[in-house]
All heavy atoms as an XYZ file, in Angstrom:
972
protein
N     167.749    111.041     -1.637
C     167.656    110.700     -3.047
C     169.051    110.694     -3.620
O     169.847    111.568     -3.345
C     166.782    111.745     -3.731
C     167.027    111.869     -5.203
S     165.560    111.506     -6.091
C     166.229    111.322     -7.697
N     169.326    109.739     -4.399
C     170.612    109.684     -5.052
C     170.477    109.970     -6.538
O     170.634    111.092     -6.981
N     170.149    108.965     -7.293
C     170.076    109.103     -8.739
C     168.780    108.495     -9.245
O     168.126    107.728     -8.549
C     171.250    108.378     -9.409
O     171.175    106.987     -9.091
C     172.581    108.942     -8.954
N     168.430    108.866    -10.459
C     167.326    108.200    -11.146
C     167.890    107.578    -12.407
O     168.945    107.987    -12.884
C     166.161    109.154    -11.472
C     166.605    110.282    -12.403
C     165.543    109.717    -10.205
C     165.464    111.126    -12.931
N     167.205    106.608    -12.921
C     167.664    105.918    -14.112
C     167.345    106.677    -15.386
O     166.845    107.805    -15.351
N     167.628    106.066    -16.523
C     167.449    106.728    -17.815
C     165.994    106.832    -18.255
O     165.654    107.688    -19.051
C     168.230    105.844    -18.775
C     168.214    104.499    -18.139
C     168.233    104.755    -16.655
N     165.127    105.963    -17.742
C     163.723    105.942    -18.141
C     163.451    104.857    -19.156
O     164.348    104.428    -19.886
N     162.210    104.396    -19.221
C     161.884    103.253    -20.072
C     161.992    103.516    -21.576
O     162.139    102.576    -22.347
C     160.434    102.913    -19.687
C     159.898    104.168    -19.097
C     161.065    104.855    -18.443
N     161.923    104.771    -21.999
C     162.008    105.075    -23.436
C     163.370    105.649    -23.827
O     163.529    106.180    -24.923
C     160.906    106.050    -23.840
C     159.515    105.450    -23.699
C     158.450    106.424    -24.124
C     157.070    105.813    -23.950
N     156.030    106.791    -24.257
N     164.364    105.528    -22.951
C     165.711    106.028    -23.255
C     166.322    105.217    -24.390
O     166.036    104.028    -24.548
C     166.598    105.941    -22.018
N     167.150    105.886    -25.173
C     167.854    105.229    -26.277
C     169.334    105.149    -25.933
O     169.956    106.151    -25.600
C     167.661    106.019    -27.571
C     166.225    106.216    -28.034
C     166.186    107.120    -29.262
C     165.567    104.878    -28.324
N     169.876    103.941    -26.023
C     171.279    103.709    -25.709
C     171.990    103.238    -26.976
O     171.501    102.363    -27.665
C     171.420    102.598    -24.653
C     170.645    102.847    -23.411
N     171.203    103.383    -22.288
C     169.344    102.632    -23.106
C     170.295    103.492    -21.344
N     169.149    103.042    -21.817
N     173.127    103.804    -27.251
C     173.926    103.376    -28.385
C     175.392    103.307    -27.988
O     175.776    103.690    -26.891
N     176.209    102.810    -28.878
C     177.634    102.662    -28.581
C     178.295    104.003    -28.263
O     179.156    104.092    -27.414
C     178.329    101.994    -29.761
C     179.782    101.727    -29.534
C     180.373    101.019    -30.751
N     181.798    100.936    -30.619
C     182.462     99.801    -30.421
N     181.804     98.678    -30.353
N     183.760     99.807    -30.310
N     177.897    105.056    -28.962
C     178.515    106.368    -28.767
C     177.501    107.464    -28.455
O     177.772    108.637    -28.686
C     179.320    106.761    -30.006
C     180.441    105.823    -30.285
N     181.590    105.800    -29.537
C     180.567    104.842    -31.212
C     182.389    104.860    -30.010
N     181.792    104.257    -31.016
N     176.325    107.074    -27.956
C     175.321    108.088    -27.639
C     174.336    107.560    -26.625
O     174.239    106.376    -26.385
C     174.574    108.549    -28.894
C     173.885    107.440    -29.702
S     172.377    106.680    -29.031
C     171.204    107.956    -29.267
N     173.624    108.499    -26.028
C     172.585    108.165    -25.072
C     171.565    109.297    -25.083
O     171.935    110.471    -24.995
C     173.180    108.014    -23.670
C     172.154    108.062    -22.576
C     171.255    107.034    -22.400
C     172.073    109.158    -21.726
C     170.289    107.082    -21.403
C     171.130    109.221    -20.727
C     170.233    108.175    -20.563
N     170.307    108.965    -25.222
C     169.229    109.942    -25.131
C     168.296    109.485    -24.023
O     167.639    108.450    -24.152
C     168.459    110.058    -26.450
C     169.226    110.646    -27.626
C     168.396    110.533    -28.906
C     169.571    112.097    -27.351
N     168.239    110.228    -22.920
C     167.370    109.818    -21.823
C     165.898    109.997    -22.184
O     165.557    110.726    -23.118
C     167.763    110.762    -20.683
C     168.285    111.972    -21.366
C     168.940    111.483    -22.640
N     165.057    109.351    -21.435
C     163.613    109.532    -21.529
C     163.303    110.789    -20.716
O     163.025    110.740    -19.527
C     162.908    108.296    -20.955
C     161.401    108.358    -21.066
O     160.852    109.452    -21.306
O     160.770    107.300    -20.889
N     163.398    111.940    -21.379
C     163.345    113.237    -20.706
C     162.047    113.417    -19.904
O     162.077    113.837    -18.750
C     163.513    114.362    -21.718
C     163.521    115.723    -21.109
N     164.593    116.196    -20.387
C     162.582    116.693    -21.089
C     164.315    117.413    -19.950
N     163.108    117.738    -20.365
N     160.911    113.115    -20.503
C     159.632    113.301    -19.809
C     159.572    112.445    -18.546
O     159.124    112.905    -17.488
C     158.477    112.961    -20.747
N     160.033    111.211    -18.634
C     160.039    110.319    -17.479
C     160.955    110.863    -16.387
O     160.586    110.885    -15.210
C     160.487    108.918    -17.916
C     160.480    107.902    -16.828
C     159.442    107.087    -16.470
C     161.568    107.567    -15.959
N     159.828    106.282    -15.428
C     161.124    106.555    -15.102
C     162.873    108.037    -15.833
C     161.930    105.998    -14.120
C     163.681    107.481    -14.846
C     163.213    106.481    -14.006
N     162.154    111.319    -16.781
C     163.095    111.846    -15.793
C     162.543    113.098    -15.111
O     162.641    113.241    -13.894
C     164.450    112.154    -16.429
C     165.240    110.905    -16.754
C     166.635    111.229    -17.244
O     166.879    112.267    -17.842
N     167.557    110.322    -16.984
N     161.956    114.007    -15.876
C     161.400    115.231    -15.289
C     160.285    114.881    -14.306
O     160.200    115.463    -13.220
C     160.906    116.198    -16.390
C     160.067    117.322    -15.807
C     162.094    116.754    -17.165
N     159.457    113.914    -14.656
C     158.391    113.484    -13.744
C     158.974    112.942    -12.439
O     158.480    113.249    -11.346
C     157.499    112.439    -14.419
N     160.042    112.119    -12.522
C     160.666    111.573    -11.300
C     161.293    112.688    -10.462
O     161.216    112.694     -9.238
C     161.751    110.552    -11.634
C     161.321    109.318    -12.421
C     160.295    108.415    -11.747
N     158.935    108.876    -11.822
C     158.133    108.856    -12.920
N     158.575    108.412    -14.060
N     156.901    109.295    -12.865
N     161.942    113.654    -11.123
C     162.558    114.772    -10.400
C     161.475    115.589     -9.706
O     161.619    115.965     -8.532
C     163.407    115.638    -11.359
C     164.656    114.856    -11.797
C     163.794    116.961    -10.699
C     165.396    115.482    -12.971
N     160.373    115.855    -10.403
C     159.273    116.611     -9.792
C     158.674    115.866     -8.601
O     158.334    116.479     -7.582
C     158.197    116.931    -10.832
C     158.649    117.978    -11.826
O     159.581    118.745    -11.567
N     158.006    118.004    -12.986
N     158.525    114.552     -8.710
C     158.015    113.752     -7.602
C     158.946    113.835     -6.396
O     158.502    113.992     -5.259
C     157.863    112.281     -8.020
C     156.721    112.031     -8.970
C     156.745    110.621     -9.546
O     157.580    109.790     -9.123
O     155.918    110.344    -10.432
N     160.246    113.727     -6.648
C     161.223    113.792     -5.558
C     161.215    115.167     -4.902
O     161.280    115.284     -3.670
C     162.619    113.458     -6.082
N     161.096    116.212     -5.714
C     161.060    117.577     -5.181
C     159.829    117.757     -4.299
O     159.915    118.283     -3.191
C     161.061    118.586     -6.330
C     161.137    120.014     -5.870
C     162.343    120.550     -5.442
C     160.012    120.811     -5.869
C     162.432    121.863     -5.011
C     160.085    122.133     -5.445
C     161.297    122.655     -5.017
N     158.673    117.290     -4.765
C     157.445    117.406     -3.980
C     157.538    116.592     -2.686
O     157.152    117.065     -1.617
C     156.249    116.948     -4.814
N     158.068    115.379     -2.770
C     158.195    114.526     -1.579
C     159.160    115.107     -0.556
O     159.032    114.843      0.641
C     158.654    113.129     -1.995
N     160.097    115.924     -1.009
C     161.071    116.528     -0.093
C     160.556    117.814      0.536
O     161.248    118.432      1.338
C     162.385    116.818     -0.822
O     162.246    117.970     -1.659
N     159.359    118.224      0.156
C     158.841    119.491      0.633
C     159.607    120.673      0.067
O     159.700    121.726      0.695
N     160.185    120.504     -1.108
C     160.944    121.578     -1.746
C     162.381    121.668     -1.292
O     163.076    122.626     -1.607
N     162.854    120.667     -0.567
C     164.220    120.696     -0.020
C     165.143    119.755     -0.790
O     165.900    118.989     -0.214
C     164.196    120.319      1.452
C     165.531    120.566      2.140
O     166.233    121.509      1.735
O     165.859    119.817      3.074
N     165.058    119.795     -2.095
C     165.861    118.922     -2.942
C     166.403    119.745     -4.088
O     165.699    120.583     -4.651
C     165.004    117.770     -3.486
C     165.693    116.761     -4.381
C     166.652    115.901     -3.565
C     164.675    115.885     -5.065
N     167.639    119.534     -4.436
C     168.256    120.247     -5.543
C     168.710    119.269     -6.611
O     169.182    118.177     -6.307
C     169.484    121.039     -5.068
C     169.108    122.191     -4.171
O     168.149    122.902     -4.483
O     169.777    122.370     -3.139
N     168.573    119.687     -7.868
C     169.104    118.932     -8.994
C     170.552    119.354     -9.168
O     170.855    120.530     -9.298
C     168.298    119.255    -10.257
C     168.859    118.624    -11.502
C     168.580    117.301    -11.814
C     169.679    119.343    -12.360
C     169.094    116.723    -12.948
C     170.190    118.772    -13.499
C     169.894    117.463    -13.788
O     170.408    116.883    -14.917
N     171.469    118.389     -9.144
C     172.885    118.704     -9.254
C     173.402    118.597    -10.681
O     174.254    119.366    -11.091
C     173.710    117.786     -8.357
C     173.469    117.922     -6.862
C     174.300    116.896     -6.103
C     173.789    119.325     -6.399
N     172.937    117.613    -11.418
C     173.432    117.442    -12.765
C     173.252    116.018    -13.255
O     172.473    115.256    -12.705
N     173.980    115.673    -14.286
C     173.857    114.376    -14.949
C     175.080    113.504    -14.692
O     176.165    114.000    -14.418
C     173.725    114.577    -16.467
C     172.386    115.173    -16.867
O     171.486    115.252    -16.015
O     172.246    115.544    -18.043
N     174.877    112.213    -14.841
C     175.987    111.269    -14.743
C     175.785    110.195    -15.811
O     174.670    109.928    -16.246
C     176.067    110.633    -13.353
C     174.963    109.662    -13.077
C     173.706    109.957    -12.602
C     174.972    108.246    -13.287
N     172.953    108.821    -12.502
C     173.712    107.745    -12.911
C     175.939    107.349    -13.756
C     173.393    106.397    -12.987
C     175.617    106.002    -13.827
C     174.360    105.545    -13.440
N     176.876    109.598    -16.245
C     176.819    108.472    -17.170
C     178.173    107.768    -17.176
O     179.103    108.202    -16.511
C     176.411    108.909    -18.583
C     177.363    109.852    -19.242
N     177.366    111.217    -18.992
C     178.350    109.647    -20.151
C     178.307    111.794    -19.715
N     178.927    110.861    -20.431
N     178.258    106.694    -17.916
C     179.508    105.942    -18.017
C     180.083    106.054    -19.419
O     179.363    106.317    -20.377
C     179.297    104.445    -17.684
O     178.396    103.885    -18.639
C     178.752    104.258    -16.278
N     181.373    105.847    -19.497
C     182.080    105.658    -20.766
C     182.696    104.258    -20.672
O     183.850    104.118    -20.297
C     183.171    106.711    -20.949
C     182.670    108.071    -21.288
N     183.524    109.133    -21.514
C     181.421    108.576    -21.447
C     182.819    110.214    -21.793
N     181.542    109.904    -21.751
N     181.919    103.215    -20.982
C     182.382    101.848    -20.741
C     183.576    101.401    -21.582
O     184.223    100.418    -21.237
C     181.160    100.986    -21.023
C     180.239    101.835    -21.804
C     180.558    103.260    -21.487
N     183.874    102.117    -22.649
C     184.992    101.702    -23.495
C     186.096    102.745    -23.564
O     186.932    102.708    -24.465
C     184.485    101.383    -24.900
C     183.537    100.204    -24.926
C     183.017     99.900    -26.312
O     183.533    100.449    -27.292
O     182.080     99.096    -26.405
N     186.096    103.698    -22.632
C     187.131    104.726    -22.682
C     187.395    105.281    -21.287
O     187.092    104.634    -20.299
C     186.737    105.850    -23.649
O     185.597    106.535    -23.177
N     187.925    106.484    -21.242
C     188.296    107.128    -19.983
C     187.126    107.916    -19.396
O     186.187    108.264    -20.097
C     189.468    108.096    -20.229
C     190.706    107.433    -20.777
C     191.410    106.554    -19.759
O     191.383    106.904    -18.562
O     191.964    105.529    -20.153
N     187.243    108.247    -18.124
C     186.252    109.083    -17.450
C     186.604    110.548    -17.705
O     187.007    111.287    -16.814
C     186.220    108.775    -15.959
N     186.485    110.956    -18.961
C     186.810    112.320    -19.388
C     185.651    112.868    -20.215
O     184.900    112.110    -20.826
C     188.095    112.333    -20.222
C     189.328    111.864    -19.475
C     189.729    112.772    -18.319
O     189.431    113.986    -18.390
O     190.325    112.276    -17.356
N     185.531    114.186    -20.263
C     184.462    114.819    -21.034
C     184.704    114.673    -22.537
O     185.785    114.968    -23.024
C     184.390    116.317    -20.720
C     183.867    116.735    -19.359
C     184.006    118.242    -19.196
C     182.434    116.307    -19.165
N     183.675    114.255    -23.253
C     183.714    114.273    -24.712
C     183.224    115.651    -25.167
O     182.749    116.456    -24.353
C     182.790    113.183    -25.275
O     181.430    113.521    -25.007
N     183.291    115.921    -26.450
C     182.758    117.176    -26.977
C     181.267    117.312    -26.693
O     180.783    118.377    -26.300
N     180.514    116.218    -26.860
C     179.087    116.247    -26.575
C     178.836    116.484    -25.087
O     177.936    117.232    -24.708
C     178.418    114.946    -27.035
C     176.921    114.826    -26.773
C     176.152    115.975    -27.428
C     176.407    113.480    -27.274
N     179.658    115.853    -24.242
C     179.522    116.075    -22.796
C     179.725    117.547    -22.453
O     178.990    118.122    -21.653
C     180.539    115.239    -22.010
C     180.290    113.752    -22.107
O     179.130    113.342    -22.301
O     181.281    112.993    -21.989
N     180.727    118.171    -23.059
C     180.992    119.597    -22.802
C     179.804    120.467    -23.210
O     179.389    121.361    -22.476
C     182.247    120.058    -23.536
C     183.524    119.552    -22.939
C     184.755    120.068    -23.700
N     185.928    119.346    -23.285
C     186.569    119.544    -22.136
N     186.135    120.472    -21.309
N     187.625    118.833    -21.813
N     179.241    120.182    -24.385
C     178.094    120.964    -24.850
C     176.879    120.753    -23.939
O     176.167    121.709    -23.608
C     177.757    120.610    -26.296
C     178.804    121.116    -27.284
C     178.379    120.947    -28.735
N     178.153    119.564    -29.132
C     179.115    118.716    -29.525
N     180.378    119.112    -29.568
N     178.811    117.500    -29.888
N     176.664    119.516    -23.509
C     175.548    119.223    -22.605
C     175.730    119.942    -21.278
O     174.796    120.542    -20.746
C     175.429    117.704    -22.381
O     175.205    117.066    -23.640
C     174.302    117.363    -21.421
N     176.946    119.920    -20.755
C     177.224    120.593    -19.489
C     177.057    122.105    -19.622
O     176.547    122.765    -18.715
C     178.626    120.228    -19.006
C     179.029    120.724    -17.623
C     178.023    120.304    -16.549
C     180.421    120.214    -17.274
N     177.441    122.662    -20.763
C     177.234    124.097    -20.984
C     175.748    124.437    -20.979
O     175.333    125.446    -20.404
C     177.879    124.538    -22.290
C     179.376    124.621    -22.213
C     180.018    124.977    -23.548
O     179.361    124.961    -24.588
N     181.298    125.294    -23.519
N     174.924    123.579    -21.600
C     173.477    123.813    -21.601
C     172.923    123.744    -20.172
O     172.086    124.564    -19.790
C     172.764    122.786    -22.488
C     172.972    123.019    -23.960
C     172.268    121.946    -24.766
C     172.555    122.102    -26.240
N     171.931    121.026    -27.033
N     173.376    122.761    -19.401
C     172.942    122.671    -18.006
C     173.340    123.920    -17.229
O     172.571    124.440    -16.427
C     173.559    121.439    -17.324
C     172.975    120.088    -17.649
C     173.831    118.988    -17.024
C     171.548    119.993    -17.169
N     174.553    124.408    -17.498
C     175.066    125.570    -16.791
C     174.283    126.840    -17.054
O     174.324    127.770    -16.252
N     173.557    126.885    -18.161
C     172.718    128.052    -18.438
C     171.479    128.078    -17.556
O     170.874    129.126    -17.358
C     172.296    128.059    -19.906
C     173.442    128.329    -20.845
C     172.960    128.365    -22.280
N     174.110    128.369    -23.160
C     174.193    127.666    -24.282
N     173.191    126.917    -24.666
N     175.281    127.716    -25.016
N     171.083    126.907    -17.046
C     169.852    126.802    -16.253
C     170.121    126.574    -14.774
O     169.323    126.976    -13.934
C     168.997    125.647    -16.781
C     168.539    125.825    -18.201
C     167.765    124.619    -18.660
C     167.367    124.765    -20.120
N     166.640    123.609    -20.606
N     171.216    125.884    -14.464
C     171.481    125.474    -13.095
C     172.853    125.987    -12.677
O     173.864    125.632    -13.282
C     171.432    123.931    -12.970
C     170.058    123.426    -13.405
C     171.775    123.483    -11.565
C     170.037    121.994    -13.807
N     172.893    126.804    -11.658
C     174.156    127.359    -11.175
C     175.051    126.216    -10.693
O     174.613    125.344     -9.945
C     173.909    128.369    -10.034
C     175.217    128.862     -9.463
C     173.067    129.525    -10.542
N     176.300    126.217    -11.144
C     177.279    125.205    -10.750
C     176.793    123.777    -10.988
O     176.976    122.893    -10.161
C     177.697    125.387     -9.287
C     178.399    126.707     -9.063
O     179.114    127.152     -9.977
O     178.241    127.283     -7.981
N     176.155    123.540    -12.141
C     175.697    122.194    -12.476
C     176.894    121.248    -12.587
O     178.013    121.667    -12.864
C     174.915    122.218    -13.786
O     175.690    122.783    -14.812
N     176.631    119.976    -12.368
C     177.686    118.960    -12.379
C     177.448    117.916    -13.454
O     176.315    117.640    -13.823
C     177.731    118.222    -11.036
C     178.154    119.001     -9.815
C     178.002    118.130     -8.578
C     179.583    119.475     -9.962
N     178.538    117.320    -13.920
C     178.474    116.124    -14.749
C     179.511    115.159    -14.202
O     180.666    115.525    -14.016
C     178.759    116.407    -16.219
C     178.699    115.132    -17.056
S     178.804    115.411    -18.831
C     177.187    116.100    -19.162
N     179.067    113.942    -13.941
C     179.947    112.889    -13.447
C     180.035    111.810    -14.511
O     179.016    111.432    -15.089
C     179.394    112.293    -12.148
C     180.285    111.232    -11.531
C     180.464    111.510    -10.048
C     179.734    109.843    -11.758
N     181.244    111.354    -14.786
C     181.466    110.284    -15.762
C     182.282    109.194    -15.087
O     183.324    109.472    -14.480
C     182.202    110.798    -17.011
C     181.375    111.897    -17.684
C     182.481    109.650    -17.981
C     182.095    112.604    -18.808
N     181.795    107.967    -15.183
C     182.507    106.814    -14.644
C     183.007    105.958    -15.800
O     182.369    105.889    -16.851
C     181.589    105.994    -13.743
N     184.162    105.319    -15.607
C     184.741    104.465    -16.655
C     185.568    103.361    -16.010
O     186.105    103.535    -14.915
C     185.599    105.300    -17.599
N     185.697    102.216    -16.700
C     186.414    101.079    -16.132
C     187.919    101.080    -16.389
O     188.621    100.212    -15.882
C     185.766     99.884    -16.836
C     185.400    100.423    -18.191
C     184.996    101.859    -17.939
N     188.435    102.026    -17.177
C     189.858    102.021    -17.531
C     190.721    102.028    -16.265
O     190.649    102.959    -15.470
C     190.189    103.230    -18.407
N     191.513    100.963    -16.073
C     192.372    100.873    -14.900
C     191.611    100.598    -13.616
O     192.098    100.898    -12.534
N     190.414    100.066    -13.694
C     189.546     99.862    -12.539
C     188.532    100.990    -12.485
O     188.851    102.134    -12.769
N     187.300    100.684    -12.180
C     186.238    101.692    -12.221
C     186.597    102.904    -11.379
O     187.019    102.779    -10.233
C     184.912    101.109    -11.737
C     184.210    100.352    -12.812
C     184.238     99.005    -12.996
C     183.408    100.885    -13.855
N     183.498     98.670    -14.105
C     182.973     99.807    -14.640
C     183.009    102.177    -14.202
C     182.153     99.970    -15.766
C     182.189    102.344    -15.308
C     181.769    101.249    -16.080
N     186.454    104.069    -11.973
C     186.655    105.330    -11.272
C     185.752    106.381    -11.918
O     185.167    106.147    -12.974
C     188.120    105.763    -11.316
C     188.614    106.068    -12.682
N     188.930    105.092    -13.604
C     188.805    107.256    -13.311
C     189.313    105.657    -14.730
N     189.249    106.976    -14.588
N     185.630    107.516    -11.272
C     184.761    108.574    -11.794
C     185.449    109.921    -11.666
O     186.277    110.131    -10.779
C     183.442    108.580    -11.033
N     185.107    110.810    -12.569
C     185.529    112.205    -12.519
C     184.287    113.065    -12.646
O     183.302    112.665    -13.260
C     186.492    112.545    -13.664
C     187.846    111.904    -13.483
O     188.390    111.858    -12.388
N     188.404    111.392    -14.568
N     184.351    114.265    -12.078
C     183.219    115.186    -12.148
C     183.701    116.565    -12.567
O     184.840    116.950    -12.302
C     182.526    115.259    -10.791
N     182.818    117.285    -13.247
C     183.098    118.650    -13.695
C     181.914    119.528    -13.331
O     180.777    119.067    -13.271
C     183.282    118.696    -15.216
C     184.505    118.026    -15.685
C     185.719    118.602    -15.963
C     184.677    116.633    -15.932
N     186.615    117.646    -16.366
C     186.006    116.429    -16.352
C     183.832    115.529    -15.828
C     186.500    115.177    -16.678
C     184.327    114.283    -16.145
C     185.646    114.115    -16.570
N     182.194    120.797    -13.123
C     181.138    121.780    -12.913
C     181.161    122.784    -14.046
O     182.205    122.987    -14.677
C     181.293    122.505    -11.551
O     180.156    123.334    -11.347
C     182.552    123.339    -11.487
N     180.007    123.346    -14.311
C     179.903    124.380    -15.331
C     179.435    125.653    -14.645
O     178.243    125.844    -14.427
C     178.909    123.988    -16.421
C     178.747    125.034    -17.505
C     180.021    125.277    -18.278
O     180.559    124.361    -18.889
N     180.523    126.491    -18.256
N     180.381    126.523    -14.270
C     179.958    127.789    -13.661
C     179.102    128.570    -14.646
O     179.322    128.509    -15.852
C     181.274    128.527    -13.397
C     182.337    127.486    -13.510
C     181.811    126.427    -14.434
N     178.113    129.258    -14.127
C     177.245    130.035    -15.013
C     178.072    131.126    -15.670
O     178.742    131.911    -15.023
C     176.096    130.644    -14.238
C     175.130    131.357    -15.186
C     173.892    131.774    -14.495
N     173.126    130.575    -14.173
C     171.900    130.614    -13.714
N     171.313    131.750    -13.491
N     171.257    129.509    -13.445
N     178.059    131.127    -16.987
C     178.807    132.130    -17.746
C     177.853    132.969    -18.573
O     176.645    132.893    -18.417
N     178.402    133.755    -19.457
C     177.546    134.514    -20.364
C     176.820    133.543    -21.283
O     177.331    132.472    -21.597
C     178.393    135.484    -21.172
C     178.973    136.597    -20.299
C     179.830    137.525    -21.103
N     181.021    136.796    -21.537
C     181.869    137.235    -22.451
N     181.671    138.386    -23.033
N     182.923    136.530    -22.770
N     175.651    133.932    -21.720
C     174.787    133.036    -22.482
C     175.478    132.415    -23.695
O     175.395    131.226    -23.920
C     173.526    133.780    -22.930
C     172.509    132.957    -23.719
C     172.016    131.783    -22.876
C     171.341    133.822    -24.138
N     176.213    133.213    -24.475
C     176.808    132.670    -25.692
C     178.283    132.318    -25.543
O     178.877    131.763    -26.432
C     176.607    133.649    -26.849
C     175.157    133.860    -27.165
C     174.531    135.049    -26.843
C     174.417    132.859    -27.738
C     173.184    135.229    -27.115
C     173.064    133.028    -28.007
C     172.446    134.224    -27.688
N     178.877    132.673    -24.422
C     180.284    132.373    -24.191
C     180.461    131.841    -22.777
O     181.019    132.511    -21.921
C     181.152    133.621    -24.400
C     181.022    134.191    -25.767
N     181.595    133.597    -26.862
C     180.369    135.267    -26.228
C     181.297    134.310    -27.934
N     180.549    135.319    -27.580
N     179.944    130.632    -22.508
C     180.031    130.113    -21.146
C     181.466    129.826    -20.735
O     182.336    129.579    -21.575
C     179.206    128.826    -21.203
C     179.176    128.449    -22.645
C     179.293    129.722    -23.427
N     181.700    129.890    -19.452
C     183.016    129.567    -18.915
C     183.328    128.099    -19.215
O     182.424    127.279    -19.338
C     183.024    129.809    -17.409
N     184.608    127.757    -19.343
C     184.937    126.347    -19.583
C     184.624    125.492    -18.354
O     184.609    125.990    -17.234
C     186.442    126.382    -19.851
C     186.915    127.644    -19.224
C     185.774    128.620    -19.283
N     184.360    124.225    -18.606
C     184.090    123.293    -17.503
C     185.312    123.209    -16.603
O     186.447    123.249    -17.070
C     183.754    121.917    -18.068
N     185.073    123.101    -15.316
C     186.152    122.978    -14.338
C     186.062    121.617    -13.667
O     184.994    121.212    -13.220
C     186.018    124.067    -13.266
C     186.152    125.465    -13.801
C     185.896    126.522    -12.735
O     185.653    126.163    -11.565
O     185.934    127.713    -13.079
N     187.192    120.928    -13.612
C     187.220    119.622    -12.966
C     187.026    119.801    -11.468
O     187.564    120.725    -10.864
C     188.542    118.926    -13.240
C     188.503    117.468    -12.884
C     189.771    116.802    -13.360
N     189.572    115.398    -13.385
C     190.130    114.602    -14.242
N     190.916    115.082    -15.169
N     189.918    113.320    -14.194
N     186.243    118.918    -10.852
C     185.919    118.996     -9.428
C     186.621    117.875     -8.667
O     186.852    116.796     -9.211
C     184.426    118.796     -9.199
S     183.376    119.952    -10.049
N     186.906    118.137     -7.426
C     187.369    117.071     -6.546
C     186.157    116.228     -6.185
O     185.073    116.759     -5.923
C     187.991    117.663     -5.289
C     188.600    116.613     -4.393
C     189.353    117.224     -3.226
O     189.844    118.360     -3.366
O     189.425    116.563     -2.192
N     186.304    114.928     -6.199
C     185.197    114.018     -5.964
C     185.379    113.341     -4.620
O     186.433    112.782     -4.341
C     185.151    112.973     -7.087
C     183.972    112.045     -7.155
C     182.689    112.834     -7.379
C     184.158    111.047     -8.284
N     184.366    113.421     -3.770
C     184.388    112.753     -2.468
C     183.110    111.949     -2.336
O     182.040    112.387     -2.760
C     184.486    113.772     -1.339
N     183.197    110.764     -1.775
C     182.042    109.887     -1.602
C     181.767    109.755     -0.110
O     182.671    109.491      0.679
C     182.298    108.500     -2.228
C     181.109    107.585     -2.006
C     182.621    108.640     -3.712
N     180.511    109.949      0.256
C     180.097    109.853      1.651
C     179.005    108.812      1.784
O     178.212    108.620      0.863
C     179.539    111.197      2.141
C     180.516    112.324      2.066
C     180.615    113.111      0.936
C     181.355    112.590      3.133
C     181.529    114.149      0.857
C     182.272    113.620      3.068
C     182.352    114.410      1.941
N     178.941    108.170      2.927
C     177.827    107.275      3.211
C     176.595    108.120      3.488
O     176.677    109.175      4.126
C     178.123    106.398      4.426
C     179.200    105.364      4.135
O     179.287    104.917      2.979
O     179.945    105.016      5.066
N     175.444    107.657      3.021
C     174.189    108.351      3.281
C     173.810    108.097      4.739
O     173.803    106.952      5.187
C     173.075    107.838      2.337
C     171.746    108.480      2.672
C     173.458    108.070      0.890
N     173.510    109.147      5.494
C     173.084    108.939      6.890
C     171.865    108.032      6.951
O     170.958    108.125      6.112
C     172.746    110.349      7.388
C     173.539    111.260      6.497
C     173.582    110.566      5.157
N     171.819    107.162      7.932
C     170.736    106.180      8.028
C     169.373    106.828      8.260
O     168.350    106.237      7.942
C     171.031    105.176      9.138
O     171.130    105.854     10.382
N     169.353    108.054      8.790
C     168.067    108.702      9.055
C     167.556    109.532      7.878
O     166.499    110.143      7.963
C     168.149    109.576     10.303
C     169.189    110.690     10.193
O     170.113    110.573      9.366
O     169.073    111.664     10.957
N     168.278    109.562      6.749
C     167.807    110.298      5.580
C     166.701    109.498      4.911
O     166.832    108.287      4.695
C     168.931    110.511      4.579
C     169.779    111.698      4.884
C     169.887    112.351      6.072
C     170.655    112.362      3.978
N     170.783    113.381      5.957
C     171.268    113.408      4.693
C     170.974    112.179      2.650
C     172.190    114.276      4.110
C     171.895    113.031      2.067
C     172.481    114.070      2.798
N     165.613    110.171      4.553
C     164.524    109.434      3.875
C     164.929    109.057      2.449
O     165.703    109.760      1.806
C     163.368    110.445      3.860
C     164.028    111.778      3.962
C     165.305    111.571      4.743
N     164.429    107.961      2.005
C     164.610    107.531      0.609
C     163.414    108.058     -0.160
O     162.292    107.631      0.081
C     164.678    106.009      0.490
C     165.809    105.388      1.229
C     167.100    105.659      0.496
N     168.167    104.988      1.202
C     169.419    105.354      1.121
N     169.757    106.372      0.362
N     170.352    104.726      1.782
N     163.639    109.015     -1.048
C     162.540    109.677     -1.721
C     162.017    108.901     -2.917
O     160.834    108.865     -3.165
C     162.960    111.071     -2.181
C     163.357    112.015     -1.045
C     163.867    113.322     -1.632
C     162.174    112.269     -0.150
N     162.926    108.302     -3.666
C     162.508    107.598     -4.877
C     163.275    106.287     -4.963
O     164.462    106.243     -4.724
C     162.800    108.406     -6.155
C     161.885    109.617     -6.214
C     162.620    107.573     -7.397
C     162.075    110.438     -7.466
N     162.585    105.272     -5.324
C     163.222    103.999     -5.604
C     162.919    103.674     -7.048
O     161.778    103.391     -7.384
C     162.689    102.918     -4.671
O     163.238    101.682     -5.019
N     163.924    103.755     -7.915
C     163.689    103.507     -9.331
C     164.508    102.303     -9.777
O     165.697    102.218     -9.504
C     164.078    104.720    -10.190
O     165.439    105.025     -9.975
C     163.214    105.923     -9.880
N     163.870    101.370    -10.450
C     164.635    100.243    -10.984
C     165.518    100.707    -12.120
O     165.193    101.660    -12.826
C     163.534     99.289    -11.483
C     162.358    100.163    -11.744
C     162.459    101.314    -10.767
N     166.636    100.061    -12.264
C     167.530    100.378    -13.396
C     166.901     99.878    -14.670
O     166.405     98.772    -14.736
C     168.885     99.731    -13.175
C     169.596    100.341    -11.983
C     170.962     99.826    -11.931
N     171.664    100.413    -13.069
C     172.939    100.712    -13.047
N     173.642    100.493    -11.999
N     173.514    101.231    -14.108
N     166.900    100.726    -15.668
C     166.306    100.341    -16.962
C     167.329     99.633    -17.814
O     168.492     99.768    -17.667
C     165.791    101.573    -17.682
């Protein structure tokens, strides 16, 4: 499994994005069940089509919320500035009201082994 899309009821705007949360949770649950419980949620990804692949204030707050629930959660942001590239950050689990700051991660891309099952096939919305 790689990624799932935003969902059919997601809202997209110039400076915001609200995913179809119920749809995404259902897809994640389906993938988890199909994997026999051998699947982990890593985090969220999105693009900044008109700027840099850097965390915005909203991105930082979202990553902090993820970090309260998921140990070492990730956020990946891709942007076209200077040719498409991506950066990723992790949010180490911190204290509930004073989470640790996001830490930039080294990003490596690997080919998916041909024998890995494809758990979900979702069309892009």
